[in-house]
C-alpha positions in Angstrom: -57.6 -20.9 4.4 -54.2 -20.2 2.9 -51.4 -19.3 5.3 -48.9 -16.6 4.3 -46.0 -16.2 6.7 -45.4 -17.6 10.2 -48.0 -15.7 12.3 -50.8 -16.1 9.8 -49.9 -19.8 9.7 -50.2 -20.1 13.6 -53.5 -18.2 13.5 -54.8 -20.4 10.7 -53.9 -23.5 12.7 -55.9 -22.3 15.7 -58.9 -21.5 13.5 -58.6 -24.9 11.8 -58.4 -26.7 15.2 -61.7 -25.1 16.2 -63.4 -26.1 13.0 -62.1 -29.6 13.3 -63.7 -29.9 16.8 -67.1 -28.6 15.5 -66.8 -30.8 12.4 -66.2 -33.9 14.6 -69.6 -33.6 16.2 -71.3 -32.8 12.8 -69.8 -35.9 11.2 -70.8 -38.1 14.2 -74.4 -36.8 13.9 -74.4 -37.6 10.2 -73.2 -41.1 10.9 -75.8 -41.7 13.5 -78.6 -40.4 11.2 -77.3 -42.6 8.4 -77.4 -45.6 10.7 -80.9 -44.8 11.9 -82.1 -44.4 8.3 -80.5 -47.8 7.3 -82.2 -49.5 10.3 -85.6 -48.0 9.5 -85.3 -48.9 5.8 -84.2 -52.5 6.4 -86.8 -53.2 9.1 -89.8 -51.5 7.5 -91.1 -50.2 4.1 -92.6 -46.7 3.7 -92.4 -43.7 1.5 -89.0 -42.0 1.6 -90.2 -38.9 3.4 -91.6 -41.0 6.2 -88.4 -43.0 6.6 -86.4 -39.7 6.7 -88.7 -38.3 9.3 -88.4 -41.4 11.4 -84.7 -41.5 11.1 -84.6 -37.8 12.2 -86.6 -38.7 15.3 -84.2 -41.5 16.0 -81.2 -39.1 15.7 -82.9 -36.6 18.1 -83.3 -39.4 20.6 -79.8 -40.7 20.2 -78.1 -37.3 20.0 -77.3 -37.1 23.8 -75.7 -40.5 23.7 -73.7 -39.6 20.5 -72.6 -36.3 22.1 -71.5 -38.1 25.3 -69.6 -40.7 23.3 -67.8 -38.0 21.3 -66.9 -36.1 24.4 -65.6 -39.3 26.1 -63.4 -39.9 23.0 -62.1 -36.3 23.2 -61.4 -36.7 26.9 -59.4 -39.9 26.3 -57.5 -38.4 23.3 -56.8 -35.2 25.3 -55.3 -37.0 28.3 -53.7 -40.1 26.8 -52.8 -39.1 23.2 -49.0 -39.2 23.9 -49.2 -42.6 25.7 -51.4 -44.1 22.9 -49.1 -42.9 20.1 -46.0 -44.1 22.0 -47.5 -47.5 22.4 -48.5 -47.6 18.8 -44.9 -47.1 17.5 -43.1 -48.8 20.4 -41.5 -45.6 21.7 -40.1 -45.4 25.3 -39.1 -42.3 27.3 -35.5 -41.5 28.0 -33.9 -39.3 30.6 -30.8 -37.1 30.7 -28.9 -40.0 32.3 -29.8 -42.4 29.5 -29.2 -40.1 26.5 -27.2 -37.1 27.8 -26.1 -35.8 24.4 -29.5 -35.9 22.8 -31.2 -34.6 25.9 -28.8 -31.6 26.1 -29.3 -30.8 22.5 -33.0 -30.6 22.9 -32.8 -28.7 26.2 -30.5 -26.0 24.7 -32.8 -25.5 21.8 -35.8 -25.1 24.2 -33.9 -22.5 26.2 -33.0 -20.6 23.0 -36.6 -20.7 21.7 -38.2 -20.1 25.1 -40.2 -23.3 25.1 -41.1 -25.7 27.8 -38.9 -28.8 27.6 -41.0 -31.6 26.0 -40.6 -35.3 26.9 -38.1 -37.2 24.9 -38.8 -40.6 23.4 -36.8 -43.1 21.3 -38.1 -45.8 19.0 -35.8 -48.7 18.8 -35.9 -49.0 15.0 -33.2 -48.7 12.3 -35.4 -46.3 10.1 -34.6 -42.6 10.1 -37.5 -40.4 11.3 -38.7 -38.1 14.0 -42.0 -36.5 15.1 -43.6 -34.4 17.8 -46.9 -34.9 19.4 -49.1 -33.4 22.2 -51.9 -30.9 22.8 -50.4 -28.6 25.4 -47.1 -27.7 27.1 -47.5 -30.5 29.7 -48.1 -33.2 26.9 -45.7 -32.2 24.2 -43.0 -34.8 23.3 -40.4 -35.3 20.7 -39.7 -38.8 19.4 -36.7 -39.9 17.4 -35.7 -43.3 16.0 -32.5 -45.1 17.0 -31.5 -45.2 13.4 -31.7 -41.4 13.2 -29.4 -41.1 16.3 -26.8 -43.4 14.7 -26.9 -41.9 11.2 -26.9 -38.1 12.0 -24.0 -36.1 13.5 -24.7 -33.6 16.3 -25.3 -30.6 14.0 -27.8 -32.6 11.9 -29.6 -34.0 14.9 -29.8 -30.5 16.3 -31.5 -29.4 13.1 -34.1 -32.2 13.3 -34.9 -31.4 16.9 -35.3 -27.7 16.0 -37.6 -28.7 13.2 -39.9 -30.6 15.6 -39.8 -27.8 18.2 -40.9 -25.4 15.4 -43.9 -27.6 14.7 -44.8 -27.4 18.4 -44.4 -23.6 18.4 -46.4 -23.1 15.2 -49.4 -25.3 16.5 -48.9 -27.9 13.8 -48.7 -30.7 16.3 -52.0 -29.8 18.0 -53.8 -29.6 14.7 -52.5 -33.0 13.5 -53.5 -34.7 16.7 -57.0 -33.3 16.5 -57.3 -34.3 12.8 -56.3 -37.8 13.9 -58.9 -37.9 16.6 -61.6 -36.8 14.1 -60.6 -39.5 11.6 -60.5 -42.1 14.4 -63.9 -41.5 15.9 -65.7 -41.2 12.6 -64.1 -44.5 11.4 -65.2 -46.1 14.7 -68.8 -44.9 14.4 -68.9 -46.0 10.8 -67.6 -49.5 11.7 -70.1 -49.7 14.5 -72.9 -48.9 12.1 -71.9 -51.5 9.6 -71.3 -54.1 12.3 -74.8 -53.5 13.6 -76.3 -53.9 10.1 -74.5 -57.2 9.5 -76.2 -58.6 12.7 -79.7 -57.5 11.6 -82.1 -60.2 10.5 -82.8 -59.4 6.9 -85.2 -62.3 6.6 -87.6 -61.0 9.2 -91.0 -59.8 8.1 -90.8 -56.1 7.0 -93.2 -53.6 8.5 -95.2 -51.3 6.2 -96.1 -47.8 6.9 -98.6 -45.3 5.5 -97.7 -41.8 4.6 -98.5 -40.8 8.2 -96.1 -43.4 9.5 -98.7 -46.0 10.6 -98.6 -49.7 9.7 -100.3 -50.6 6.4 -100.4 -48.4 3.3 -97.9 -48.3 0.4 -94.2 -48.0 0.8 -91.5 -48.1 -1.7 -89.0 -45.7 -0.2 -86.7 -48.3 1.5 -84.4 -48.8 -1.5 -83.8 -45.0 -1.9 -83.3 -44.6 1.9 -80.7 -47.3 1.9 -78.9 -45.6 -1.0 -79.0 -42.3 0.8 -77.8 -43.7 4.1 -74.9 -45.6 2.5 -73.9 -42.4 0.6 -73.9 -40.4 3.8 -71.7 -43.0 5.6 -69.3 -43.0 2.7 -69.1 -39.2 2.4 -68.6 -38.8 6.2 -65.9 -41.5 6.3 -64.1 -40.0 3.2 -64.2 -36.5 4.7 -62.7 -37.8 8.0 -59.9 -39.5 6.0 -59.1 -36.6 3.6 -59.1 -33.9 6.3 -55.3 -34.1 6.3 -55.3 -33.2 2.6 -56.7 -29.8 3.7 -53.9 -29.2 6.1 -51.4 -26.9 4.6 -48.2 -28.6 3.4 -46.4 -25.2 4.0 -46.0 -26.3 7.6 -43.0 -28.4 6.6 -41.4 -25.5 4.7 -42.0 -23.3 7.8 -40.6 -25.9 10.2 -37.5 -26.2 8.1 -37.1 -22.5 8.0 -37.7 -22.3 11.8 -35.0 -24.9 12.4 -32.5 -22.8 10.3 -33.5 -19.7 12.2 -32.8 -21.4 15.5 -29.6 -23.3 14.6 -28.2 -20.8 12.1 -27.0 -23.8 10.1 -29.0 -24.5 6.9 -26.4 -26.9 5.7 -27.1 -29.3 8.7 -30.8 -29.2 7.9 -30.1 -30.1 4.2 -27.7 -32.9 5.1 -30.2 -34.3 7.6 -33.1 -34.3 5.1 -30.9 -36.0 2.4 -30.0 -38.7 4.9 -33.6 -39.2 5.9 -35.0 -39.3 2.4 -36.5 -42.7 1.6 -35.5 -44.2 4.9 -38.3 -43.0 7.2 -41.0 -45.7 6.8 -42.3 -46.8 10.3 -44.2 -50.0 9.5 -46.1 -50.1 12.8 -47.1 -46.5 12.6 -50.6 -45.6 11.4 -51.1 -42.9 8.7 -52.1 -40.3 11.4 -48.6 -40.8 13.0 -46.7 -40.8 9.7 -48.2 -37.5 8.9 -46.5 -36.0 12.0 -43.1 -37.2 11.0 -40.3 -35.1 9.5 -40.7 -37.2 6.3 -43.7 -39.3 5.2 -42.8 -41.7 2.4 -46.6 -42.6 2.1 -47.3 -40.0 -0.6 -50.6 -41.6 -1.9 -51.5 -42.0 -5.6 -49.9 -38.7 -6.7 -48.1 -35.8 -5.2 -51.4 -34.0 -4.9 -52.4 -36.3 -2.0 -49.0 -36.2 -0.3 -49.0 -34.8 3.2 -45.4 -33.6 2.9 -43.5 -31.8 0.1 -40.8 -33.9 -1.4 -37.3 -33.8 0.2 -36.0 -32.4 -3.1 -38.4 -29.5 -3.0 -37.6 -28.7 0.7 -33.8 -28.9 0.0 -34.3 -26.6 -3.0 -36.1 -24.0 -0.8 -33.3 -24.1 1.8 -30.7 -23.6 -0.9 -32.7 -20.7 -2.5 -33.9 -18.8 0.5 -31.8 -19.9 3.5 -28.4 -19.8 2.0 -27.9 -23.5 2.3 -25.4 -25.6 0.2 -25.7 -29.0 -1.1 -23.0 -31.4 0.3 -20.1 -32.1 -2.0 -20.3 -35.5 -3.7 -18.2 -38.2 -2.1 -15.3 -39.2 -4.4 -15.2 -42.8 -5.5 -12.7 -44.9 -3.6 -9.5 -45.8 -5.4 -7.5 -49.0 -5.0 -3.9 -48.3 -4.2 -1.3 -50.2 -6.0 1.1 -52.4 -4.1 4.6 -53.5 -4.9 3.2 -56.8 -6.2 0.7 -55.2 -8.6 1.7 -54.8 -12.2 2.1 -51.2 -13.3 -0.9 -49.7 -15.1 1.2 -49.4 -18.3 2.4 -53.0 -18.2 2.6 -54.5 -21.7 2.2 -51.2 -23.4 4.8 -50.3 -26.0 7.5 -47.8 -25.0 10.6 -46.3 -26.8 12.7 -49.3 -25.9 9.9 -52.0 -26.3 7.0 -53.1 -24.1 7.0 -52.4 -20.4 7.7 -55.6 -18.4 5.0 -56.9 -16.2 5.8 -57.6 -12.5 6.5 -61.2 -11.7 
């Protein structure tokens, strides 16, 4: 679904979040069915339709357990997503007393926007980046790196904080967290299936079933069943990983625009993006966290698979549509001449002969 404008973007995010939750259970059931089909094919031989029917019976029997496991995963993600992400990147919470200037900047922006004050975290890293996370007003948090604090001035830091608050307001943060949960649980189930297969005894005598599913009779469908099961596992895993590619990259343009609307300072947003460009790689952060950041250097094979527009494209939008201006280039430093330095025209001919060099 394409999103045109702010309110359609927010509504589209809510719809996508619901679809992702439904898709989570569907992908889990596909993975369980694929695992059951592999188990039936590797422990017994029968026509393909018999193996498929037996795997479907296994799925029906295992569906309550698979549903319970997915619900437990969602429960853990819902209540502990902020703590888990903070532990992954090494972030720690800070208070007004510890970071008074940063805390005040964020608080003033929340008051102006009418948002609840999120928790503030800092990652002790020299890289330049920031992100927001959470699923509701009680969980939202904004995380910045120490390098960002040291590199940006107050106006630029205010613009970055406003960018992250706009992601919270627009529902981008909730959607990205849910997408990460979907990818995580499907990857876990897929790994569980493959680990179970590696522990199976492939040298054990294989059972043979008739077309009615009884022992004896001709088989021949095991190889096709294995191929189908492996294809299902691969497709489910790939879908869980590429879900983020379906998430609109317009969210970054809208967050930049929201920051300008809130701060009334497009130049600060441009300056902050230019400083962050190419300096935002968090080595300890998984891809699901980097996709939440203000800049994600992990663009994939081509720009088609990038989760963020390029910094140059975002700056260009701010210049064209928000009245922003590119910062003036810094002049090259010049070396002043001292009284002991020879003049620049030393040794050059003049009307009364060459200029003398300083001794």
